[in-house]
C-alpha positions as CSV (number, residue, x, y, z in Angstrom):
1,M,27.4,16.4,10.1
2,K,24.9,13.8,11.1
3,E,22.7,12.2,8.5
4,L,18.9,11.8,8.2
5,L,17.7,8.3,7.3
6,V,14.3,7.2,6.0
7,G,12.9,3.8,5.7
8,D,9.8,2.1,4.2
9,I,9.2,-1.3,5.8
10,G,6.6,-3.6,4.5
11,G,5.9,-7.3,4.9
12,T,8.4,-8.5,2.4
13,N,10.9,-5.7,1.8
14,A,12.5,-2.9,3.7
15,R,13.8,0.1,1.7
16,F,16.2,2.6,3.2
17,A,17.7,5.9,2.0
18,L,19.5,9.0,3.2
19,W,17.4,12.2,3.1
20,R,19.4,15.1,1.9
21,D,18.2,18.4,0.4
22,N,14.6,17.1,0.4
23,Q,15.5,14.2,-1.8
24,L,16.3,10.5,-1.5
25,H,19.9,9.4,-1.9
26,A,21.5,5.9,-1.9
27,V,18.3,3.8,-2.0
28,K,18.8,0.2,-1.0
29,V,16.2,-2.7,-0.6
30,F,16.6,-5.5,1.9
31,A,14.5,-8.6,2.4
32,T,12.9,-8.6,5.9
33,A,13.3,-12.3,6.1
34,D,17.1,-12.0,6.0
35,Y,17.3,-9.9,9.3
36,T,16.1,-10.5,12.8
37,S,15.2,-6.8,13.4
38,P,15.0,-3.4,11.7
39,E,18.1,-2.3,13.7
40,Q,20.1,-5.2,12.1
41,A,18.9,-4.3,8.6
42,I,19.7,-0.6,9.1
43,E,23.2,-1.5,10.5
44,A,23.7,-3.4,7.2
45,Y,22.6,-0.4,5.3
46,L,24.9,1.9,7.2
47,D,27.8,-0.4,6.7
48,D,27.1,-0.4,3.0
49,Q,27.2,3.4,3.0
50,G,30.3,3.5,5.1
51,L,28.5,5.3,7.9
52,A,29.4,4.7,11.6
53,R,27.0,4.0,14.4
54,G,26.0,7.3,16.1
55,G,25.9,9.2,12.8
56,L,22.2,9.6,12.5
57,A,20.5,12.8,13.6
58,A,17.0,11.5,13.0
59,V,15.3,8.4,11.5
60,C,11.8,8.2,10.0
61,L,10.4,4.8,9.4
62,A,7.2,4.1,7.5
63,V,5.9,0.9,9.1
64,A,3.1,-1.5,8.2
65,G,0.6,-1.3,11.0
66,P,-1.0,1.1,13.5
67,V,1.5,3.4,15.2
68,D,0.8,4.0,18.9
69,G,3.2,4.3,21.9
70,D,6.8,3.3,22.2
71,D,6.5,-0.3,21.1
72,F,5.6,-1.4,17.6
73,R,4.9,-4.9,16.2
74,F,4.9,-5.1,12.4
75,T,1.7,-6.5,10.9
76,N,3.1,-8.6,8.1
77,N,6.5,-9.6,9.2
78,H,8.3,-10.9,12.3
79,W,10.0,-7.7,13.3
80,R,9.4,-5.7,16.5
81,L,10.6,-2.3,17.6
82,N,11.0,-0.3,20.8
83,R,11.8,3.4,20.3
84,Q,14.3,3.7,23.1
85,A,16.1,0.5,22.3
86,F,16.2,1.4,18.6
87,C,17.8,4.8,19.2
88,Q,20.3,3.3,21.7
89,A,21.3,0.4,19.3
90,L,21.9,2.7,16.4
91,G,23.1,5.8,18.3
92,A,20.2,7.8,16.6
93,D,19.1,11.1,18.3
94,R,15.5,10.8,17.2
95,L,13.0,8.2,15.8
96,L,9.8,9.1,14.0
97,L,7.4,6.3,13.2
98,T,4.6,6.8,10.6
99,N,2.1,4.4,9.2
100,D,3.3,3.1,5.9
101,F,0.2,4.2,4.0
102,S,0.4,7.7,5.6
103,A,3.9,7.9,4.1
104,M,2.6,6.5,0.8
105,A,-0.1,9.2,0.8
106,L,2.6,11.9,1.3
107,G,4.6,10.3,-1.5
108,M,1.8,11.2,-3.9
109,T,2.6,14.9,-3.4
110,R,6.0,14.2,-5.1
111,L,4.8,12.3,-8.2
112,R,6.5,13.3,-11.5
113,P,5.1,12.9,-15.0
114,G,5.5,9.3,-16.2
115,E,5.0,7.9,-12.8
116,F,1.3,7.5,-13.0
117,Q,-1.4,6.8,-15.6
118,E,-5.1,7.5,-15.8
119,V,-7.6,4.8,-14.9
120,C,-10.8,6.8,-14.6
121,P,-11.0,10.3,-16.0
122,G,-12.2,13.2,-13.8
123,Q,-11.3,16.5,-12.2
124,A,-9.7,16.3,-8.7
125,D,-11.0,18.8,-6.1
126,P,-7.8,20.2,-4.6
127,L,-9.7,21.1,-1.3
128,R,-11.0,17.6,-0.7
129,P,-9.2,14.5,0.6
130,A,-7.5,12.0,-1.8
131,L,-7.5,8.3,-1.3
132,V,-4.4,6.1,-1.5
133,I,-5.0,2.3,-1.7
134,G,-2.8,-0.5,-2.7
135,P,-2.6,-4.3,-2.7
136,G,0.8,-5.7,-1.8
137,T,1.8,-8.1,1.0
138,G,-1.4,-6.7,2.6
139,L,-3.9,-4.1,1.6
140,G,-3.0,-0.6,2.5
141,V,-5.4,2.4,2.7
142,G,-4.5,6.0,3.5
143,S,-5.9,9.4,3.0
144,L,-4.3,12.8,2.2
145,L,-5.6,16.2,3.3
146,P,-4.3,19.6,2.0
147,L,-3.7,22.1,4.8
148,D,-4.8,25.7,4.6
149,A,-1.3,26.8,5.8
150,G,0.4,24.7,3.2
151,G,1.8,21.2,3.5
152,W,-0.2,18.0,3.8
153,L,-1.8,15.8,6.5
154,A,-1.8,12.1,6.0
155,L,-4.4,10.3,8.1
156,P,-3.5,6.8,9.2
157,G,-6.0,4.0,9.2
158,E,-6.6,0.3,8.8
159,G,-9.1,0.5,5.9
160,G,-7.6,-2.7,4.4
161,H,-9.3,-4.7,7.2
162,V,-12.9,-3.6,6.5
163,D,-15.3,-6.4,5.4
164,L,-15.0,-7.5,1.8
165,P,-18.0,-5.9,-0.1
166,V,-20.2,-8.1,-2.2
167,G,-22.1,-6.7,-5.2
168,N,-23.7,-9.7,-6.9
169,A,-24.6,-13.4,-6.5
170,R,-21.3,-14.6,-7.9
171,E,-19.3,-12.5,-5.4
172,A,-21.6,-13.7,-2.6
173,A,-20.7,-17.3,-3.5
174,I,-17.0,-16.4,-3.5
175,H,-17.3,-14.7,-0.1
176,Q,-19.2,-17.8,1.3
177,Q,-16.5,-20.1,-0.1
178,I,-13.7,-18.2,1.6
179,H,-15.7,-17.7,4.8
180,Q,-16.1,-21.5,5.1
181,Q,-12.3,-21.8,5.0
182,I,-11.1,-19.0,7.3
183,G,-14.1,-17.2,8.9
184,H,-14.2,-13.5,8.7
185,V,-13.4,-12.2,5.2
186,S,-11.7,-8.8,5.2
187,A,-10.8,-6.8,2.1
188,E,-7.2,-7.8,2.6
189,T,-8.2,-11.4,2.7
190,V,-8.6,-11.2,-1.1
191,L,-6.9,-7.9,-2.1
192,S,-3.2,-8.8,-1.5
193,G,-0.6,-11.1,-2.9
194,G,-1.7,-14.0,-0.8
195,G,-5.3,-13.0,-1.3
196,L,-5.0,-13.5,-5.0
197,V,-4.1,-17.2,-4.4
198,R,-7.0,-17.5,-2.0
199,L,-9.4,-16.0,-4.6
200,Y,-8.1,-18.3,-7.3
201,Q,-8.6,-21.3,-5.0
202,A,-12.2,-20.2,-4.1
203,I,-13.1,-19.7,-7.8
204,C,-11.7,-23.1,-8.7
205,A,-13.7,-24.7,-5.9
206,L,-16.9,-23.0,-7.0
207,D,-16.4,-24.1,-10.6
208,G,-15.4,-27.7,-9.8
209,D,-11.9,-27.1,-11.1
210,S,-8.6,-28.3,-9.6
211,P,-6.1,-25.4,-8.9
212,R,-3.0,-25.5,-11.1
213,H,-1.2,-22.5,-9.7
214,K,0.2,-22.0,-6.2
215,T,1.7,-18.5,-6.2
216,P,0.5,-15.0,-7.1
217,A,3.3,-14.8,-9.8
218,A,2.1,-18.1,-11.4
219,I,-1.5,-16.9,-11.5
220,T,-0.5,-13.5,-12.9
221,D,1.7,-15.2,-15.6
222,A,-1.1,-17.5,-16.6
223,A,-3.5,-14.6,-16.9
224,L,-1.0,-12.6,-19.0
225,A,-0.7,-15.7,-21.2
226,G,-4.5,-15.8,-21.7
227,E,-5.5,-18.7,-19.5
228,P,-9.3,-18.2,-19.1
229,R,-9.5,-19.3,-15.4
230,A,-6.6,-17.0,-14.4
231,V,-8.0,-14.1,-16.5
232,A,-11.3,-14.5,-14.7
233,V,-9.5,-14.4,-11.3
234,I,-7.7,-11.2,-12.1
235,E,-10.9,-9.7,-13.4
236,Q,-12.7,-10.5,-10.1
237,F,-9.7,-9.2,-8.1
238,C,-10.0,-5.9,-10.0
239,R,-13.7,-5.7,-9.4
240,F,-13.4,-6.3,-5.7
241,L,-10.7,-3.6,-5.6
242,G,-13.1,-1.2,-7.3
243,R,-15.8,-1.9,-4.7
244,V,-13.4,-1.3,-1.8
245,A,-12.0,1.9,-3.3
246,G,-15.5,3.2,-4.1
247,N,-16.6,2.6,-0.5
248,N,-13.6,4.5,0.8
249,V,-14.3,7.4,-1.4
250,L,-17.8,7.6,0.0
251,T,-16.6,7.3,3.6
252,L,-13.8,10.0,3.2
253,G,-15.5,12.2,0.7
254,A,-12.3,11.7,-1.3
255,R,-13.1,13.8,-4.4
256,G,-9.4,14.8,-4.5
257,G,-8.9,11.6,-6.5
258,V,-7.8,8.0,-5.9
259,Y,-4.2,6.7,-6.2
260,I,-3.8,2.9,-6.8
261,V,-0.4,1.9,-5.5
262,G,1.3,-1.3,-4.2
263,G,3.3,-4.1,-5.8
264,V,0.4,-6.3,-7.1
265,I,-1.5,-4.2,-9.8
266,P,1.5,-3.0,-11.8
267,R,2.3,-6.7,-12.5
268,F,-0.9,-6.9,-14.7
269,A,-1.4,-3.2,-15.4
270,E,-2.9,-3.8,-18.9
271,L,-5.4,-6.3,-17.6
272,F,-6.3,-3.9,-14.8
273,L,-6.9,-1.0,-17.2
274,R,-9.3,-3.2,-19.3
275,S,-11.0,-4.7,-16.3
276,G,-14.3,-4.0,-14.6
277,F,-12.6,-1.9,-11.9
278,A,-14.2,1.3,-13.0
279,A,-17.7,-0.2,-13.2
280,S,-17.4,-1.6,-9.7
281,F,-15.9,1.6,-8.4
282,A,-19.0,3.5,-9.4
283,D,-21.5,0.8,-8.7
284,K,-23.1,2.5,-5.6
285,G,-26.8,2.6,-6.4
286,C,-28.3,6.0,-5.6
287,M,-24.8,7.3,-4.9
288,S,-23.2,6.2,-8.1
289,G,-23.3,9.8,-9.4
290,Y,-21.1,10.9,-6.5
291,L,-18.3,8.7,-7.9
292,A,-18.7,10.1,-11.4
293,G,-15.9,12.5,-12.2
294,V,-13.6,11.3,-9.3
295,P,-10.3,10.6,-11.1
296,V,-8.3,7.4,-10.5
297,W,-4.7,6.9,-11.3
298,L,-2.4,3.9,-11.3
299,V,0.9,4.8,-9.7
300,T,4.1,3.1,-11.0
301,A,6.7,5.2,-9.1
302,E,9.1,2.8,-7.5
303,F,9.8,4.4,-4.1
304,S,6.7,6.5,-3.2
305,G,6.5,5.2,0.4
306,L,10.1,5.9,1.0
307,L,9.8,9.4,-0.5
308,G,6.7,10.0,1.7
309,A,8.7,9.0,4.8
310,G,11.2,11.8,3.7
311,V,8.3,14.3,3.4
312,A,7.0,13.3,6.8
313,L,10.4,13.8,8.3
314,Q,11.0,17.1,6.6
315,Q,7.6,18.5,7.7
316,T,8.3,17.4,11.3
317,L,11.8,19.0,11.3
318,D,10.4,22.2,9.7
319,R,7.8,22.5,12.5
């Protein structure tokens, strides 16, 4: 019997698993930098599982970037993919590509107790869209719609590349500092792992301070240790995330709730929960009341995107 394989491929890591009985099995994580192509990484995974080439009935890959046509170029890593060449190389009968944050959104339908915690209290409207947003290698944004006939529809988009919103004079100065360095300032420019470093450098420049830290991990560790400059950077990061998330809720009418995902925020979860995220999230002038009561959760589940790829594959096969 041929297997079903699912993958969640981001800028840094590629996660693969077998999909059996609506569940993930044999999850493995590979560094994208170690392989020249997704086919090569999947071949390594199949070898690890003792599976021969030609043993895949279908593959669903959640990929970072807009999905359109037979050719795909990954946004935040060096891989490229062609559907026909992929299936031929692996002997796979079928390939389904879905945007990584569409898969992440579908993964929210499988969350279990203990895999998320409340950030902002509220009551989710089950008939309205939910927002999924998360800083990682980039900034992903997705939305989740309940269907009348059952099941879910995840809408792909590139909301991480909207302009970075500014809410006060300090944020305007930060925006100007970054703009002088790189030009256009998108939300992802700041709200990502690399963006955290860029934000730190901009704040140091504004305050006449010399940067001491060069990596997201170093900035995070310094903040957790109580270093004032690093704490201020994390605080501003959280406030910018609140503004972007609030803007997306207004755009989508996402009163079904907001899920904060990705690899960055869980690294400083306690600082995030004490930050000005909630205040910035609801800071929308005459529309601030619209945000009141919209629940926000921080998701700590390890493989939500991979699980969502399985849900996407299963819904396609069921149809």
